[in-house]
C-alpha positions in Angstrom: 4.8 -15.3 -43.6 1.9 -16.9 -41.9 -0.5 -18.7 -44.2 -4.0 -20.0 -43.4 -7.1 -18.6 -41.7 -6.7 -15.7 -39.3 -6.4 -16.7 -35.7 -5.1 -15.5 -32.3 -2.9 -17.9 -30.3 -1.8 -17.4 -26.7 1.4 -19.0 -25.7 2.9 -19.2 -22.2 6.5 -18.6 -21.3 7.1 -19.3 -17.6 10.1 -17.5 -16.2 8.7 -17.1 -12.7 11.2 -19.5 -11.0 11.5 -18.9 -7.2 14.0 -20.0 -4.7 12.2 -22.5 -2.5 11.7 -21.9 1.2 14.0 -24.3 3.2 13.8 -25.4 6.8 16.7 -24.2 9.0 15.9 -25.8 12.4 15.2 -29.5 12.0 17.1 -31.3 14.8 18.8 -34.7 14.8 19.8 -36.7 17.9 20.9 -40.3 18.8 19.4 -41.7 22.0 19.8 -44.8 24.0 16.3 -45.3 25.2 14.5 -48.4 26.5 12.0 -48.5 23.6 11.6 -47.0 20.1 12.4 -47.8 16.5 16.1 -49.0 16.0 16.0 -49.3 12.2 15.6 -45.7 10.9 15.3 -42.3 12.4 11.8 -41.2 13.4 10.4 -37.7 13.0 9.2 -36.4 16.3 7.2 -33.1 16.5 6.3 -32.8 20.2 7.1 -34.0 23.7 4.1 -36.3 24.0 4.9 -38.1 20.7 8.5 -38.5 21.9 7.4 -40.1 25.2 4.9 -42.4 23.3 7.7 -43.6 21.0 10.7 -43.8 23.4 9.2 -43.9 26.9 9.9 -41.7 29.9 13.6 -41.0 30.5 15.5 -42.3 33.5 17.6 -39.7 35.4 20.8 -40.7 33.5 19.2 -40.8 30.1 21.0 -37.6 29.1 20.2 -37.8 25.3 16.5 -38.2 26.0 16.4 -35.2 28.3 18.3 -33.2 25.6 15.7 -34.3 23.0 12.9 -33.1 25.2 14.8 -29.8 25.8 15.0 -29.2 22.1 11.2 -29.9 21.7 10.4 -26.9 24.0 11.1 -24.6 21.0 11.9 -26.9 18.1 9.1 -28.5 16.2 10.9 -31.2 14.1 13.4 -33.7 15.5 14.7 -36.8 13.9 15.6 -39.4 16.5 17.8 -42.5 16.1 17.6 -45.0 18.9 20.7 -47.2 19.5 20.9 -50.3 21.6 23.5 -53.1 22.4 22.5 -56.7 22.7 18.9 -55.9 23.2 16.3 -58.7 22.8 12.8 -58.7 21.4 10.2 -60.3 23.6 7.5 -62.3 21.7 5.3 -65.3 21.4 4.5 -68.0 18.9 0.9 -68.9 17.8 0.6 -72.5 16.7 -1.5 -74.1 14.0 -5.2 -74.7 14.7 -5.7 -78.2 16.1 -2.0 -78.6 17.3 -1.3 -80.3 20.6 1.5 -77.7 21.0 0.6 -74.7 23.2 1.0 -71.0 22.2 4.1 -69.8 24.0 6.6 -67.0 24.4 9.9 -66.6 22.5 12.8 -64.2 22.2 15.1 -63.0 19.4 18.4 -61.1 19.4 18.4 -57.5 18.1 21.1 -58.5 15.5 18.9 -61.1 13.9 16.3 -59.8 11.4 12.8 -60.6 12.5 12.0 -62.1 9.2 14.7 -64.9 9.7 12.8 -66.3 12.7 12.9 -70.1 12.9 9.5 -71.5 13.8 9.1 -74.3 16.4 6.9 -77.3 16.0 3.5 -76.4 14.4 4.5 -72.7 14.7 2.3 -70.6 12.4 2.6 -66.9 13.4 5.3 -65.2 15.5 4.4 -61.9 17.3 7.0 -59.6 18.9 7.3 -56.0 20.0 7.8 -53.6 17.1 11.2 -52.8 18.6 13.3 -54.6 21.3 13.4 -54.0 25.0 11.9 -55.0 28.4 8.8 -53.1 27.5 7.9 -56.0 25.2 7.3 -58.1 28.3 4.3 -55.9 29.2 2.6 -56.8 25.9 0.1 -59.6 25.5 -2.4 -60.7 22.8 -5.6 -62.6 22.3 -6.3 -64.4 19.0 -9.9 -65.0 18.1 -11.1 -66.9 15.0 -13.7 -65.0 13.0 -14.3 -67.1 9.9 -12.3 -70.4 9.5 -14.2 -71.5 6.3 -15.0 -68.7 3.9 -12.8 -65.6 4.6 -10.3 -67.4 6.7 -10.1 -64.4 9.0 -9.1 -64.0 12.6 -8.5 -61.1 15.1 -5.4 -60.2 17.0 -6.1 -58.0 20.1 -3.1 -56.3 21.7 -3.0 -55.4 25.4 -0.6 -53.0 27.2 -0.8 -51.7 30.8 -2.0 -48.2 31.6 -0.3 -45.9 34.1 -1.8 -47.9 36.9 -0.5 -51.2 35.5 -3.8 -52.6 34.4 -3.8 -54.3 31.0 -5.7 -52.3 28.4 -6.8 -53.2 24.9 -4.7 -50.8 22.8 -5.0 -52.2 19.2 -7.2 -54.7 17.4 -6.6 -56.1 13.9 -8.8 -58.3 11.7 -6.5 -60.1 9.4 -6.0 -63.2 7.2 -3.1 -65.4 6.1 -4.5 -65.2 2.6 -3.4 -62.3 0.4 -6.9 -60.9 -0.1 -8.9 -57.7 0.4 -12.0 -57.0 2.3 -15.3 -55.6 1.0 -13.8 -52.1 0.9 -10.7 -53.1 -1.1 -8.4 -53.0 1.9 -5.5 -55.5 2.4 -6.2 -58.2 4.9 -2.9 -60.2 4.8 -1.6 -59.9 8.4 1.9 -58.6 7.7 0.6 -55.9 5.4 -2.0 -54.8 7.9 0.2 -54.8 11.0 3.8 -54.3 10.3 4.8 -50.7 10.1 1.2 -49.7 11.1 1.0 -51.0 14.7 2.4 -48.9 17.5 3.2 -52.1 19.5 3.7 -55.3 17.5 5.4 -56.9 14.6 4.2 -60.2 13.1 5.9 -62.9 11.1 3.9 -65.4 9.0 5.2 -69.0 8.5 4.9 -68.9 4.7 5.9 -72.6 4.5 2.4 -73.4 5.7 -0.5 -73.2 3.3 -2.4 -69.9 3.5 -5.6 -71.8 4.4 -4.1 -73.0 7.7 -5.7 -71.1 10.6 -4.0 -70.1 13.9 -4.8 -71.7 17.2 -7.2 -69.5 19.1 -5.9 -67.9 22.3 -8.8 -67.3 24.6 -6.9 -65.5 27.4 -4.1 -62.9 27.1 -0.8 -64.5 26.3 2.2 -62.5 27.4 5.4 -62.0 25.5 8.6 -63.2 27.1 12.3 -62.4 27.3 12.5 -58.9 26.1 15.7 -57.1 27.2 17.2 -53.7 27.0 20.7 -55.3 26.6 23.7 -53.5 28.0 25.0 -50.0 28.0 25.8 -48.6 24.6 29.3 -47.7 23.6 30.8 -45.2 21.2 30.5 -47.9 18.5 26.7 -47.9 18.7 26.4 -44.1 18.9 28.7 -43.6 15.9 26.6 -46.1 14.0 23.5 -44.1 14.9 25.0 -40.9 13.5 25.9 -42.7 10.3 22.2 -42.8 9.6 22.3 -39.1 9.0 25.4 -39.0 6.8 23.5 -38.9 3.5 22.3 -35.4 2.6 19.1 -36.4 0.8 17.8 -39.0 3.3 17.1 -36.7 6.3 16.9 -32.9 5.9 18.4 -32.0 9.2 20.1 -28.8 10.2 21.1 -29.1 13.9 23.0 -32.1 15.2 22.5 -32.4 18.9 25.3 -34.0 21.0 23.0 -35.2 23.8 25.8 -35.8 26.4 27.8 -38.4 24.3 30.9 -36.3 24.8 33.7 -38.7 23.8 35.9 -37.3 21.1 35.1 -40.3 19.0 31.4 -39.4 18.9 31.9 -35.7 18.5 34.3 -36.4 15.6 31.7 -38.6 13.9 29.2 -35.7 14.3 31.7 -33.3 12.8 32.3 -35.7 9.9 28.6 -36.0 9.3 28.1 -32.2 9.3 31.1 -31.5 7.0 30.3 -34.4 4.8 26.8 -33.1 4.1 28.8 -30.0 3.0 26.5 -27.1 3.6 23.2 -27.7 5.5 23.9 -28.4 9.2 25.9 -27.6 12.3 26.7 -29.6 15.5 25.8 -28.4 19.0 28.4 -30.0 21.3 28.6 -30.5 25.0 31.7 -30.1 27.2 32.4 -33.4 29.0 31.0 -33.4 32.6 34.3 -34.6 33.9 36.1 -31.5 32.7 33.7 -28.9 34.3 35.5 -28.6 37.6 38.2 -26.4 36.1 38.3 -23.8 33.3 41.9 -24.7 32.7 40.9 -28.4 32.2 38.2 -27.3 29.7 40.7 -25.2 27.7 43.2 -28.1 27.7 40.5 -30.6 26.6 39.3 -28.3 23.9 42.8 -27.5 22.5 44.6 -30.8 23.0 42.1 -33.6 23.4 39.3 -32.6 21.1 41.3 -30.1 19.0 38.7 -29.3 16.4 39.1 -26.5 13.8 35.8 -26.2 12.0 33.0 -23.8 11.6 30.4 -26.6 11.6 30.7 -27.2 15.3 29.9 -25.1 18.4 30.9 -26.1 21.9 29.0 -25.1 25.1 29.8 -25.1 28.8 28.8 -25.9 31.5 25.9 -28.4 32.0 22.5 -27.3 33.4 20.2 -28.3 36.2 16.6 -28.9 35.5 13.6 -30.3 37.4 13.1 -33.8 35.9 9.3 -34.1 35.8 9.4 -37.8 35.0 11.5 -38.7 38.1 10.5 -35.9 40.4 14.0 -34.5 41.2 16.5 -31.9 40.1 19.2 -33.4 37.8 22.2 -32.2 35.8 22.0 -32.7 32.1 24.1 -31.5 29.0 22.8 -28.3 27.5 23.0 -29.2 23.8 19.3 -30.0 23.4 18.0 -26.8 25.1 20.6 -24.7 23.2 19.6 -26.3 19.9 16.0 -25.3 20.8 17.3 -21.7 21.1 18.6 -22.0 17.5 15.0 -23.0 16.5 13.4 -20.2 18.4 15.8 -17.6 16.9 15.1 -18.9 13.4 11.3 -18.5 14.1 11.8 -14.9 15.4 14.0 -13.8 12.5 12.4 -15.8 9.7 15.8 -17.4 8.9 19.1 -18.6 10.2 20.8 -15.2 10.4 20.0 -14.4 14.0 22.5 -15.0 16.7 21.1 -17.7 19.0 22.3 -16.1 22.2 21.7 -13.1 24.5 18.9 -11.8 26.6 16.2 -11.5 23.9 16.4 -15.1 22.7 19.0 -17.0 24.6 17.2 -17.7 27.9 17.1 -21.4 28.8 13.6 -21.3 30.3 13.7 -24.6 32.1 17.2 -24.3 33.5 17.2 -23.7 37.3 21.0 -23.2 37.7 24.3 -24.1 36.2 26.1 -27.4 36.9 30.0 -27.4 37.3 30.7 -31.1 37.8 31.9 -31.9 41.3 32.3 -28.2 42.1 28.9 -28.0 43.7 29.4 -24.6 45.3 30.1 -22.8 42.1 27.1 -21.0 40.6 28.6 -19.0 37.7 31.7 -18.3 35.6 33.6 -15.1 36.5 34.1 -12.5 33.8 37.7 -13.6 33.5 36.7 -17.2 33.1 34.2 -16.3 30.4 36.9 -14.5 28.5 39.3 -17.4 28.8 36.7 -19.9 27.6 35.6 -17.6 24.8 39.2 -17.3 23.6 39.3 -21.1 23.3 36.1 -21.2 21.2 34.0 -22.5 24.1 30.6 -20.8 24.4 29.5 -20.1 28.0 26.2 -20.1 29.7 25.9 -17.1 32.1 24.0 -16.9 35.3 22.3 -13.6 35.6 20.4 -13.5 38.9 18.0 -10.9 37.6 17.3 -12.7 34.4 18.1 -16.4 34.5 20.5 -18.7 32.6 21.6 -17.1 29.3 23.4 -18.5 26.3 26.3 -16.0 26.2 28.2 -17.0 23.2 27.8 -18.1 19.6 31.2 -18.9 18.4 32.1 -21.9 16.2 35.1 -24.0 16.7 37.0 -22.4 13.8 40.4 -21.3 15.2 41.0 -18.7 12.5 39.0 -15.5 13.1 36.7 -14.9 10.2 33.0 -14.3 9.7 32.5 -18.0 9.9 33.7 -17.9 13.5 30.1 -16.9 14.3 27.3 -19.5 14.5 24.8 -17.2 12.8 27.0 -16.6 9.8 27.7 -20.4 9.4 24.0 -21.1 9.5 23.1 -18.2 7.2 25.5 -19.5 4.6 24.0 -23.0 5.1 20.6 -21.6 4.4 21.7 -19.8 1.3 23.5 -22.8 0.0 20.6 -25.2 0.5 18.0 -22.8 -1.1 20.1 -21.7 -4.0 21.3 -25.2 -4.8 17.7 -26.3 -4.9 16.6 -23.4 -7.2 19.6 -24.0 -9.5 18.2 -27.4 -10.6 15.9 -25.4 -12.9 18.9 -24.4 -15.0 20.5 -27.8 -15.5 20.7 -28.5 -19.3 19.5 -25.0 -20.1 21.5 -23.2 -22.9 24.6 -21.2 -21.9 23.3 -17.9 -23.2 22.5 -14.5 -21.8 18.8 -15.3 -21.5 19.7 -18.2 -19.0 22.1 -15.9 -17.1 19.3 -13.4 -16.8 16.9 -15.9 -15.5 19.4 -17.0 -12.9 20.0 -13.5 -11.8 16.3 -12.7 -11.7 15.6 -15.7 -9.4 18.6 -15.3 -7.0 18.3 -11.6 -6.7 14.8 -11.8 -5.5 15.8 -14.4 -2.9 18.7 -12.3 -1.7 16.6 -9.2 -1.6 14.1 -11.0 0.6 16.8 -12.1 3.0 18.1 -8.5 3.1 14.6 -7.4 4.1 14.8 -9.8 7.0 18.1 -8.3 8.2 20.5 -11.0 7.0 23.1 -8.7 5.5 25.3 -5.8 6.5 23.8 -3.0 4.3 24.5 0.0 6.5 27.0 1.6 4.0 26.1 -0.3 0.8 24.0 -3.2 -0.4 25.0 -6.3 1.4 25.0 -8.7 -1.5 25.5 -9.1 -5.2 24.7 -11.8 -7.8 27.1 -12.2 -10.7 26.1 -14.4 -13.6 27.0 -13.0 -17.0 29.9 -12.9 -19.4 32.1 -11.6 -16.6 32.3 -15.0 -15.0 31.2 -17.3 -17.8 33.9 -17.4 -20.4 34.1 -19.4 -23.6 36.3 -21.9 -21.8 33.5 -22.4 -19.2 31.0 -22.9 -21.9 33.2 -25.5 -23.6 33.2 -27.3 -20.3 29.3 -27.1 -20.1 29.8 -25.1 -16.9 27.5 -22.3 -15.5 29.1 -20.1 -12.9 27.2 -18.0 -10.4 28.9 -15.8 -7.8 27.1 -14.7 -4.7 28.9 -11.9 -2.8 27.7 -11.7 0.8 28.2 -9.3 3.6 26.7 -11.2 6.6 25.1 -9.1 9.3 27.2 -8.4 12.3 25.9 -8.6 15.9 26.8 -6.6 19.0 29.1 -8.5 21.3 30.6 -5.5 23.0 28.7 -2.4 24.0 30.4 0.8 25.1 28.4 3.5 26.8 30.4 6.7 27.2 29.3 9.5 29.5 30.6 12.9 28.4 30.6 15.6 31.1 30.5 19.2 29.9 30.1 22.7 31.3 26.6 24.0 31.3 27.3 26.4 28.5 28.7 23.7 26.2 27.2 22.9 22.8 26.9 19.1 22.3 26.9 19.5 18.5 30.1 21.6 18.6 31.8 19.0 20.8 30.8 16.2 18.4 31.8 18.2 15.3 35.2 18.9 16.8 35.8 15.2 17.2 36.3 15.4 21.0 34.4 12.2 21.7 
């Protein structure tokens, strides 16, 4: 019995858990560009940002062209740049009053910038934010602002415009003392510049007292010895894909091959996708050298690559586009543009359950024609060739003169024929797995009682009903899903193991891959309904 003065108390019980919305079309790619961050993948959201970070692609920069193809329809792309033996161009600013002159320097990509060894009277080293010959176009001016009280100086950064004229692109007022300005902002040069500048990285000689000022540089001083290194190998590309191996670091869903078609690289991509368990798929390119012959492609697929996985989808042939950066028509791998079709389909359907193929969504808008290796006179696969490639789990691009270039397959590289032989099913299951796994965190350490089972069902049933409303399940004859979380699948033995079991039954939506139109010719007195009822058609 309650004792004390009368009162009314309102208490809240929140059982309104929802399954969070999850992204389904975030791309990932490894590129071998001439500039751009080499340390960690960068999130790129549009073509202009990509060009600013990685530069304009050369004709043979297939991965860069693939990245730009994805960004036609995709809005989020993580890019990892890889290089081999590249060099940072840079310069060294001496101490104020030194007889030594400010001069250029270089550093190998494999040596951390922070380990730089200063020369005589060296006080500040400045290099490009990432290695490459583009560093050699950078120059700086160092101006002393206050050598007595604030110990501040200014670093102005210059970079050429499209006409080659040096332009002031950044200016930083900094100090070698760890202090703040009148607005409480950091002034120590590495805090101000590193990670914030779009062009430079600075190293302070901490062996020198923080009261020592740099030697002024009245005219622009150019960086020297930046280099792009040599052509990357499978080793560097594989190391780039390793950056995406951890599920929680980068929330990617579509791994884009970008023309690195060696089995070594494609195997690493497959390993990354399967190792992440349930959130991404690989869009793979057929090697250009195999495009001359359908027989060669089937042999390469079945004997050389020989994948058996629902986490990869392979496409053929390559495509021809107009390269706006070099002013010519070039052949490129299709993986970037096809991955963009994945993103477009997700946008149209509101989820990953739509087939990224066909006339309504699968048109490669910038593709001028198909490219079949050295077979320059070939313009399309025949019907028999398409069937042969499809039987080998190779998705074809079709040339329809009245429509354009169409993605005409959505098969995974799973050799056993199941629902997961379809890209849209694999990606739907991925979406459900990511979303329900995130929602289930709410129930960790909750009591294994019916009230918890009820909350789980309440949450997941609403999510599944929403997906059903978007057309994700086959519900023509019956409901296309069911959530089971009760005493049926949570026994006393399960409770003793502190285990909560949830079963999701799913009937994925099917898509039309074969259309039969039958024309029934009858006498003028015939009843159509009678013919149908009699089962004559």
